[in-house]
C-alpha positions in Angstrom: 56.0 53.2 75.3 53.3 55.8 75.9 55.9 58.2 77.1 58.0 57.6 74.0 55.0 58.0 71.7 54.2 61.3 73.4 57.7 62.5 72.8 57.6 61.6 69.1 54.2 63.2 68.6 55.0 66.4 70.6 57.0 68.8 68.4 58.4 70.8 71.4 59.9 67.8 73.1 61.2 66.5 69.8 62.9 69.9 69.1 64.5 69.9 72.6 65.8 66.3 72.2 67.3 67.0 68.8 69.0 70.1 70.1 70.5 68.2 73.0 71.9 65.5 70.7 73.4 68.1 68.3 75.0 70.0 71.2 76.5 66.9 72.7 78.0 65.8 69.3 79.3 69.3 68.6 80.9 69.5 72.1 82.6 66.1 71.7 84.1 66.8 68.3 84.9 70.5 68.9 88.5 71.1 67.9 90.9 72.4 70.6 91.6 76.1 70.1 95.0 76.9 68.7 97.1 80.0 68.7 99.7 81.1 66.2 103.3 81.8 67.1 104.9 83.7 64.3 108.7 83.3 63.8 109.9 85.4 60.9 113.2 85.1 59.2 114.2 88.4 60.7 113.4 87.1 64.2 115.4 83.9 63.6 118.4 85.8 62.3 118.3 88.1 65.3 118.1 85.2 67.7 121.0 83.4 66.1 123.2 86.5 65.9 122.7 87.2 69.6 123.5 83.7 70.5 126.7 83.7 68.3 127.8 87.0 70.0 127.2 85.5 73.4 129.1 82.3 72.8 131.8 83.9 70.6 131.7 81.1 68.0 129.5 79.8 65.2 126.5 77.7 66.2 126.1 74.1 65.2 122.8 73.0 63.6 121.5 71.5 66.8 122.3 74.7 68.7 120.4 76.8 66.1 117.4 74.5 66.4 117.5 74.7 70.2 117.8 78.5 70.2 114.8 78.9 67.9 112.8 76.3 69.9 113.6 78.1 73.1 112.1 81.3 71.7 109.0 79.5 70.5 108.5 77.8 73.8 108.8 81.2 75.5 106.1 82.6 73.3 103.9 79.6 73.9 104.3 80.0 77.7 103.4 83.7 77.3 100.2 82.9 75.4 99.3 80.2 77.8 99.8 82.6 80.7 97.3 85.0 79.0 94.9 82.1 78.4 95.0 81.1 82.1 94.6 84.7 83.2 97.7 84.7 85.4 97.9 88.5 85.1 94.6 88.6 87.0 95.7 87.0 90.2 99.5 87.0 90.4 100.4 90.2 92.3 103.9 90.4 90.8 102.6 90.2 87.2 100.0 92.8 88.1 102.6 95.1 89.5 104.8 94.8 86.4 101.8 95.6 84.2 100.7 98.6 86.3 104.3 100.0 86.3 104.5 99.6 82.5 101.2 101.5 82.1 102.7 104.3 84.2 105.8 104.4 82.1 103.7 104.7 79.0 101.8 107.5 80.6 105.0 109.6 81.2 106.9 108.6 78.0 106.0 111.8 76.2 106.7 114.4 78.8 109.5 117.0 78.1 112.4 117.2 80.4 112.5 120.5 82.3 115.0 123.2 81.0 117.1 125.3 83.3 114.5 128.1 83.5 111.9 125.7 84.8 114.3 124.3 87.3 115.1 127.8 88.6 111.4 128.7 88.8 110.6 125.6 90.8 113.5 126.2 93.1 112.5 129.8 93.7 108.9 128.8 94.4 109.8 126.1 96.9 112.7 127.5 98.9 111.4 126.0 102.1 112.0 122.4 101.0 115.5 123.2 99.9 116.9 124.0 103.4 119.1 122.0 105.6 117.8 120.5 108.8 118.3 122.2 112.2 121.8 121.2 113.2 123.8 120.8 116.4 127.5 121.2 117.1 128.5 119.4 120.3 131.4 117.9 122.3 131.2 114.5 123.9 132.9 111.8 126.0 131.7 108.3 125.3 132.0 105.5 127.8 131.1 102.0 126.8 129.2 101.7 130.1 128.4 104.1 132.9 131.4 104.4 135.3 130.8 104.3 139.1 132.1 107.9 139.5 129.6 109.6 137.2 128.9 112.4 139.7 132.6 113.1 140.0 133.0 113.3 136.2 130.3 115.9 135.9 131.8 117.9 138.8 135.2 117.7 137.2 133.8 119.0 133.9 132.0 121.8 135.6 135.3 123.0 137.0 137.3 122.3 133.8 134.9 122.5 130.9 137.6 122.3 128.3 139.1 119.1 129.5 140.4 116.9 126.7 140.6 113.6 128.5 138.9 111.7 131.3 141.1 108.8 132.1 141.6 107.0 128.8 138.5 108.5 127.2 139.1 111.3 124.8 136.8 114.2 124.0 135.3 114.2 120.6 133.7 117.1 118.7 130.8 116.9 116.3 130.1 119.8 114.0 126.7 120.5 112.4 125.0 117.2 112.8 121.4 117.1 111.6 118.6 115.2 113.2 118.5 112.5 110.6 122.1 111.6 111.4 121.6 111.8 115.1 118.8 109.3 115.0 121.3 106.7 113.8 123.6 107.5 116.8 121.3 107.8 119.7 118.1 106.2 121.0 114.9 108.2 121.4 115.4 109.2 125.0 119.0 110.3 124.4 118.0 112.3 121.3 115.3 114.2 123.3 117.8 115.0 126.0 120.2 116.4 123.4 117.5 118.5 121.8 116.5 120.0 125.2 120.1 120.5 126.4 121.3 123.9 127.7 123.9 125.3 125.5 127.5 125.3 126.9 126.7 123.0 129.8 127.9 119.4 130.3 125.3 116.9 131.1 124.9 113.1 131.2 122.7 111.4 128.7 120.7 108.4 129.8 122.5 105.0 129.5 121.5 103.0 126.4 122.7 100.0 124.5 125.2 102.4 122.8 126.8 103.2 126.2 127.0 106.4 128.4 127.6 109.9 127.0 128.6 113.1 128.7 127.7 115.8 126.3 127.9 119.6 125.8 126.0 121.5 123.1 128.3 124.1 121.6 125.9 125.7 119.1 122.5 125.3 117.6 122.3 126.0 113.8 119.0 127.1 112.2 118.0 125.7 108.9 119.8 127.4 106.0 119.0 127.6 102.3 121.0 125.3 100.1 122.4 127.1 97.1 120.8 126.2 93.8 124.1 124.8 92.2 124.4 122.4 95.2 120.8 121.1 95.0 120.3 121.3 91.2 120.1 117.5 90.6 117.5 117.1 93.3 115.5 120.0 91.9 115.5 118.3 88.5 114.2 115.1 90.1 111.5 117.0 91.9 110.3 118.8 88.8 110.4 115.6 86.7 108.4 113.8 89.4 105.8 116.6 89.4 105.5 116.5 85.6 105.1 112.7 85.7 102.5 112.9 88.4 100.6 115.5 86.4 100.8 113.3 83.2 99.6 110.2 85.0 96.7 112.1 86.6 95.6 113.4 83.2 95.5 109.9 81.8 93.7 108.6 84.9 90.9 111.2 84.7 89.9 109.6 81.3 90.4 106.0 82.4 88.3 106.4 85.5 85.4 107.3 83.3 85.8 103.9 81.5 85.5 101.7 84.6 82.7 101.3 87.1 84.0 100.9 90.6 82.0 98.9 93.1 82.6 98.7 96.8 80.9 97.3 99.9 79.4 100.6 100.9 77.6 101.0 97.6 76.1 97.5 97.8 
C-alpha cells in the first residue's frame, strides 16, 4: 500500500504510468496500414481488350472479373514485395533493378553517325585486325599407329603424299588461334605454333587422336576493311558512349552515398 500511495503522490511516476497505459491502448487498437490499388476505367478496358485479342472471342462476365482481379492481385503482390523489402535481399530482383537503372542512364544517348564510326575505326585500327593465322596440311589418325616412325620417314621422302593407307590428307587454310583452340589441346597447339614451316611432324597424342602435320604458311594479322567490320564498330562506339553516360551519372550518385568498408572501421 505504501508503494501505491507513493506512486499516486509522485507526479513523475504517475506520468510514466499514464504514458504506458496510453501507449498500450493505442498499440492494441492501431489500425492495420492499408495501401491503395488504383484500377481506372482505362486500365480495365486495356486489360479486357488484350484478353479478348488473346482468346479470339468475347469474354464472359466471370472471365472479365477474373481478368481484373488477376491484375489487382498482381499489384497487391508488388506492393507487398516492396513492404517486405524483397528488393533488398533477393539478388535476382536487385540485378533487374540495377540493369534498369543502367538502361535509364543510357536512354538519352544519340546513336553514332557514319562520320563518328569512321573516326573511331581510324583511331583504333589495331583492334580491327584478324588473328595470326596458319595454313597447314594434316593426316588424322584416330589413334597412333604402330609404324609412326615409318610414316614420318615416308612423308620426308614424299612430302606431297595424298594418302597414307586409308587416311586422306586434309588442308586447312588461314585458321586463327581461336578456332585452333577448339580443335587441339594445349600441348598440340603449342607444337603447331612452334612448328618449322614446310616440314612434317607428329603432334602429341591426345583424346582427339594422332596428327601428322605440316605448316604451309604463317599469316600475319591483317586489317579488316571498314565495310566488313562496320557493324562491330557501331557496337563498339555505342558501348563506349553508354559507358561514358553511365560514368557521368555515377559521378553524381557516388556523392550521394557514404560507402563503409572494413578497412575504414
